N, C-alpha and C positions, 0 to 999 in steps of 0.2 A: 102593421103587421111591416117590422124592419125589413128594410131590404137587406139580399143573402152581400156579402160582402163578394166582390167579384177578383177572381184570380186570373192570371197571366190576362194577355188580351190580344185584340185583333184586329187588323183595318177591312173593311167593305168597300171596295173601288166599286161602285152601282152605276148602271148606263143612267135609271129616271128617279124620279120622287118615290114610287110604289114600292119597286126593290128595296128602297132605303128603309122605305115606312115597313116593308114586311118585316127584313131582318130587322129592325128595332123593335118589332112586336114579339119577337120569337125570342130577342135577346134576353126578355124579359125573366124568359125560364132559364137562363144559360148562367154558369160561375164564369162564366169570358166575360170580361170586356169589352164593347163593341167601340170602334172609333169607326167614322164613317167620311168617305171621298167621294162627293156625286159626280159625276162626267156627264150626266144629260142630252144621252142620245146621240153623241158626235158619232163614233163608231165603236166598233168591237177593239179595232187595234187600239184607238185612246185608251181605252178602259184597262188594256193589258199592259200599256208601256205605263201608264200610272201606276198601275198596280207593281210592275218592274221596278217602279223609282222606289215605292214604297219597301219593297222585296232588299233591295240594296241599302236601304236606310236600317236592314236587319231587323223588319218588324214582320209579322205574320198577315199574309195578305188570302182576303177571297177577291178573284172578279166574277162582280155579278151582273149579267146580262142578256139579251133576248136571242133568241133562237134565228129571227129573222134577219137579222145581220148579214147571215150569209148568202139571203138570195140579192143582196144590193150591193156590188164590184166594190164601188167605194165606201162602203161600211165593213166590208170584210178583213179578217185578219190577212194583213202582209203577209207574206211570203218570207220574208224578213224576221217578223214578229213570230211567227212561224218556228222559224230556224231557232230563234230565243229562247222559246217555251219548251221545245224540243230538249235543248240544252239542257236546261235547267231542272226538267222533269228528269233528264234521262235517257229518253226514248230517242229511238233515228225518227231521222226529219219524215223518212218515207210513210210511218208510222202514222203521224198525226196529219201527213198532207191529201184532201180529199175527206178526208170523216169529219162526217158531218157535225153538226158542232156540239146538239147534245148529246153522241157519244164523244165525242172530244175529252169531252170532263172526264170521263170515266179511263181516259189513259196514263192520267195520272196516279198511276200502279205505289208510288213510295210516298203518296201525299207530298208534295215536294210545292215547293213556295214560286209564285204563287198558285192557289187552288182553284179552279176555276170552276161555277156552278150557273147554269144555262139554264132561262126558263124557256119551257116547252108546254105544248105545243107554242111554238108562235112569239110568243111573246109573255111580259109576267101575268096578260087576263087569261091567258090559256093556261097556264101553270096552278092561276087561282080555283077556276073552274074546273080542272082537273082535282085539287083540292077536297072544291067540296061536292062532289061527286057525276061532274059530269061526266060520261065518258069520253074518253082519247076520242072515239074514232068519229064521234059526233064532232070535234075540235080540229081534229087533220085538217090538214088544206086549205082551212078558212084563214082570208087575209086579216093582219093588223088588225082593219080596221074595225072588222065583221067579229071579231076574238073584244073588241073595247066595248064594240055596243051590246054584246053579250053581257059581258061584267057589268056596266056601267046599268042596264035594265035591273040589275041584283043590287045594284045600290039606291035605286030607286025606291026598294023597299025596306030599307033597313030601321027600324025602329032606333030614333032618337033617344038618349037623354035627356033632360032640363036644363042639362049644362052644356050640352052638346048644342041645342038651341040657343043657348044663350052666347054660344061662340060665335055661332053661323050667323045670330041676327048682328052683332057688333062687325063683323068681316063685312056685311052689307050693308049697312049704314056707314062703316067707311068708303064702300065702293063708291056709293050714292051721292058720298060728301064733295071726291075728289070728278065726280063724274060732271059734276054741278060747278066746280072750277073750273072745269074744259071748257063748258059748253060756257060760262062770262068773257070767258079771254079765250075765243079760238083759234085767233091767231097767232099766240105764245106759243111757237112752236118747241120751243126747250122746255116749258113747263109742259105741255103732252105729252112728249115723249117721257117725263121722268112724270107723272103722271098714270099713264097708262102702264110703265113696267112697275110701278107700286100697286096699281088695280090687281096684274098678274098675277104678284105677288103674295095678296091678301085672295083673287081666286085660289091659289096652288092650296090653300091655308086650311079656306072652308072645304076645301075638295077633301084634303086631307081628314078631317072633323068624321067625314063620313065613311070614308075608306081603312080608316082605323075603329071604329067602331062597329063596319062588317066582319075584320077582324078577329073583334072581342068577343062576337054575336055568334059565329059563326065556324072557326079554327082555334080550338084549344089546344095544350101540348099532347093529349092523346089522339087528337086527331091525324095530326101532324105524325106523333109513333107511326099511328097505324098505317099512315102512306110512304114512309120511307122503305117498304117492300119492293113499290111499285113505280115509285116517283123517285129517280136515282138523282133530283136539286133537291129531294126533302135531306134526302140521307148526305148528303154531302157537306149542305148545312148545319142540319145537326151536328154529324161529325164533326167541323169546325168551329162548334158553340160549345161543344164538350157535355152534347146530349144524347 
């Protein structure tokens, strides 16, 4: 089946790999062309600052990150960036200050740039567990590590296709070859650093195969549509993507 022609575009500035893969999965249903700008977990302010820069270039932007940033002082939205967000949204700063991140995303009444989308409970794993039917009461208050553990147990049971297995086998073989190279020249520190970085990239690609298959098997557009009334983040993402 031919892909639908995309109209309009949006940039998703996202915290980590799974946020990017999740939006990429949703985008297959969308009439909007999506570009991605990963920030890889530095801080909520870093995600927002990147979103501000993209917005200043005239682009429509979503800033997508985890609720758990609000628990860590060094990774929270700074007062300065919260003030910038308030100005861009046309909201008094005192309305945004002290508001929990999951509620902060609902303060963008005019749907102004940048749009905020927060993964909760806790993290993207908590959001995904909620989507597939785990009651929020069972997830609320869990540490991010616990949420990841719960979600990763679901990934262990994903039924992979032959194509998936072939991809994973290829990544495993390349990782094994790099490990052998390291063992031959353990004193070569520069090579070791390079090979470790390449192994990490391949490991991420391997994990992505399993994660994307999980999404395809468990989260249809119909499932997403059914959750938008109870999970505000899903409603925000679907609206931003024209769904």
